[in-house]
C-alpha positions as CSV (number, residue, x, y, z in Angstrom):
1,A,-7.8,3.8,-7.5
2,A,-7.6,6.6,-4.9
3,L,-11.3,6.2,-4.3
4,N,-10.7,2.5,-3.4
5,T,-8.4,3.5,-0.5
6,S,-9.0,1.5,2.7
7,D,-7.7,1.9,6.2
8,A,-7.6,-0.8,8.9
9,G,-9.5,-3.1,6.5
10,R,-12.3,-0.6,6.0
11,S,-13.0,1.1,2.6
12,L,-13.2,4.8,3.1
13,F,-15.5,5.8,0.3
14,G,-18.0,2.9,0.3
15,G,-20.6,4.3,2.7
16,D,-22.1,1.7,5.0
17,V,-20.4,-1.1,3.1
18,T,-16.8,-1.2,4.2
19,D,-15.7,-4.8,3.5
20,R,-14.9,-4.3,-0.3
21,A,-13.7,-1.6,-2.7
22,P,-16.5,0.8,-3.6
23,L,-15.5,1.0,-7.3
24,A,-14.8,-1.6,-10.0
25,S,-11.5,-1.5,-11.9
26,P,-10.8,1.6,-14.0
27,E,-10.4,-0.7,-17.0
28,Q,-14.0,-1.8,-16.7
29,L,-15.2,1.8,-16.6
30,L,-13.1,2.7,-19.6
31,N,-14.3,-0.3,-21.5
32,D,-17.9,0.6,-20.9
33,V,-17.4,4.2,-21.9
34,D,-15.5,3.2,-25.1
35,G,-18.4,1.0,-26.1
36,L,-20.9,3.9,-25.6
37,I,-18.7,6.3,-27.6
38,A,-17.8,4.0,-30.4
39,S,-21.4,3.4,-31.5
40,A,-22.5,7.0,-31.1
41,P,-23.3,8.9,-34.4
42,D,-22.3,12.3,-33.0
43,A,-20.9,14.1,-29.9
44,G,-24.4,15.1,-28.6
45,T,-25.5,11.4,-28.6
46,A,-22.2,10.4,-26.9
47,L,-22.6,12.9,-24.2
48,A,-26.2,12.0,-23.6
49,R,-25.2,8.3,-23.3
50,L,-22.5,9.3,-20.8
51,D,-25.0,11.2,-18.8
52,T,-27.3,8.2,-18.6
53,Y,-24.5,5.9,-17.8
54,F,-23.3,7.9,-14.8
55,N,-26.5,9.5,-13.5
56,D,-29.4,7.1,-14.2
57,P,-30.1,4.8,-11.3
58,A,-30.3,2.0,-13.9
59,G,-27.1,3.1,-15.7
60,G,-23.8,1.3,-15.8
61,F,-22.1,3.2,-13.1
62,A,-24.8,2.4,-10.5
63,T,-25.2,-1.2,-11.6
64,T,-21.7,-2.4,-12.4
65,I,-19.1,0.2,-11.3
66,Y,-20.2,1.4,-7.8
67,Q,-20.0,-1.5,-5.4
68,G,-20.4,0.5,-2.1
69,G,-23.4,1.0,0.1
70,I,-26.5,3.0,-0.5
71,N,-26.3,4.7,2.8
72,P,-23.5,6.7,4.3
73,A,-21.3,5.3,7.0
74,A,-22.6,5.5,10.5
75,P,-21.7,8.6,12.5
76,V,-18.8,8.2,15.0
77,E,-19.1,9.3,18.6
78,I,-16.1,11.6,19.3
79,A,-17.3,12.7,22.7
80,R,-20.2,11.9,25.1
81,G,-23.4,12.9,23.2
82,I,-21.5,14.2,20.2
83,R,-21.6,12.1,17.0
84,L,-19.8,13.1,13.8
85,D,-20.7,12.2,10.2
86,A,-17.5,12.2,8.2
87,S,-18.7,9.9,5.4
88,V,-18.1,10.6,1.7
89,K,-19.2,8.0,-0.9
90,A,-17.6,7.3,-4.2
91,D,-21.0,7.9,-5.9
92,E,-21.3,11.5,-4.7
93,Q,-22.5,13.7,-7.5
94,P,-19.3,15.8,-7.8
95,I,-17.2,12.6,-8.0
96,K,-19.5,11.2,-10.7
97,D,-19.3,14.4,-12.6
98,L,-15.5,14.4,-12.5
99,L,-15.3,10.8,-13.7
100,R,-17.8,11.5,-16.5
101,G,-15.8,14.5,-17.7
102,L,-12.5,12.6,-17.6
103,S,-14.1,9.6,-19.3
104,A,-15.3,11.8,-22.2
105,I,-11.7,13.0,-22.7
106,A,-10.1,9.6,-22.2
107,A,-12.4,7.9,-24.8
108,Y,-11.9,10.4,-27.6
109,D,-10.0,8.0,-29.8
110,S,-13.0,5.6,-29.7
111,A,-15.2,8.2,-31.4
112,A,-16.1,7.7,-35.1
113,F,-17.9,11.0,-35.5
114,S,-16.3,14.2,-36.7
115,D,-17.3,16.6,-33.9
116,V,-15.1,14.8,-31.3
117,S,-13.7,18.2,-30.2
118,L,-17.1,19.1,-28.8
119,M,-17.1,16.0,-26.6
120,I,-13.6,16.7,-25.4
121,N,-14.3,20.4,-24.6
122,T,-17.5,19.4,-22.8
123,G,-15.6,16.8,-20.8
124,A,-13.0,19.3,-19.8
125,T,-15.6,21.9,-18.7
126,L,-17.5,19.3,-16.7
127,S,-14.2,18.1,-15.0
128,L,-13.3,21.7,-14.0
129,E,-16.8,22.4,-12.6
130,A,-16.7,19.1,-10.7
131,E,-13.3,20.0,-9.3
132,G,-14.8,23.0,-7.6
133,A,-17.6,20.9,-6.0
134,I,-15.0,18.4,-4.8
135,V,-13.1,21.2,-3.1
136,D,-16.3,22.0,-1.2
137,L,-16.4,18.3,-0.2
138,R,-12.8,18.5,1.0
139,A,-13.6,21.7,2.9
140,S,-16.5,20.0,4.7
141,L,-14.2,17.1,5.6
142,G,-11.6,19.5,6.8
143,V,-14.1,21.0,9.3
144,R,-14.9,17.6,10.6
145,E,-11.2,16.8,10.8
146,S,-10.6,19.9,12.9
147,Q,-13.5,18.8,15.2
148,I,-11.8,15.4,15.6
149,G,-8.5,17.0,16.3
150,A,-10.1,19.2,19.0
151,A,-11.7,16.2,20.6
152,I,-8.3,14.4,20.7
153,A,-6.7,17.4,22.3
154,R,-9.4,17.5,25.0
155,Y,-8.9,13.8,25.7
156,E,-5.2,14.3,26.0
157,T,-5.7,17.2,28.4
158,E,-8.1,15.1,30.5
159,E,-5.6,12.3,30.6
160,V,-2.9,14.6,31.9
161,I,-5.2,16.0,34.6
162,L,-6.5,12.6,35.7
163,T,-3.0,11.1,35.8
164,G,-1.9,14.0,38.0
165,L,-4.9,13.5,40.3
166,Y,-4.2,9.8,40.6
167,N,-0.6,10.3,41.3
168,S,-1.4,12.9,44.0
169,K,-3.6,10.4,45.7
170,T,-1.5,7.3,45.4
171,A,2.1,8.2,44.8
172,R,4.7,9.1,47.4
173,D,6.9,12.2,47.3
174,P,10.3,10.8,46.2
175,Y,12.3,13.1,48.7
176,E,10.0,12.1,51.6
177,A,10.3,8.4,50.7
178,A,14.1,8.7,50.5
179,S,14.3,10.4,53.9
180,E,12.1,7.7,55.5
181,L,14.3,5.0,53.9
182,T,17.4,6.6,55.4
183,L,15.9,6.8,58.8
184,L,14.8,3.1,58.7
185,E,18.3,2.2,57.5
186,T,19.9,4.0,60.5
187,Q,17.4,2.3,63.0
188,L,18.2,-1.1,61.5
189,E,21.9,-0.6,61.8
190,A,21.5,0.5,65.4
191,A,19.4,-2.6,66.1
192,F,22.0,-4.9,64.6
193,L,24.7,-3.2,66.7
194,L,22.7,-3.6,69.9
195,T,22.0,-7.2,69.1
196,S,25.7,-7.8,68.6
197,R,26.6,-6.3,71.9
198,L,23.9,-8.2,73.8
199,A,25.3,-11.4,72.3
200,N,28.7,-10.7,73.7
201,L,27.4,-10.2,77.3
202,T,28.3,-12.9,79.9
203,F,27.9,-13.2,83.7
204,A,31.7,-13.4,84.0
205,N,32.1,-10.1,82.3
206,F,29.4,-8.6,84.5
207,I,31.0,-9.5,87.9
208,R,34.4,-8.4,87.0
């Protein structure tokens, strides 16, 4: 279910196919695995069937479970001339190994053979080994995430600088603007006063 996560309508682990979930339901996977284990005569055969199911290009995982793209998602341009590949697909080998190991453990009650503990122990070992490889995948993604974070920080700095330059070329100093406004207000009041006095002038007042 976590591998079927999407963001903004795009599946994150489906490679270059982003319009649908990359994996079929967990129930379908477990049903397939139960069928393989139930008919196996021993643990060795069961483990071999699981290996074929998950790793063979014609196996059940590739043909019925994984619904994503063959190719990784296209790199994203994070700066001029800098493209970043941050794609991880749900059919990466570490992920398949983890699912194979967990499936071997989850399907133990479907086994009819006596050496079921061998299958469980092998599944646990495989899961632990796969976890280490998945940590490496996460570390690789972490490096790319830090590059994206650095690019965002650069863009934010550029925005501050460009905004400051724009304001310096187009904006007025608020104190200068206030001083000019006060001066204009004084001149306007003087003009009104002069107009009022001129309106009251008459020839009779002049010759007195």
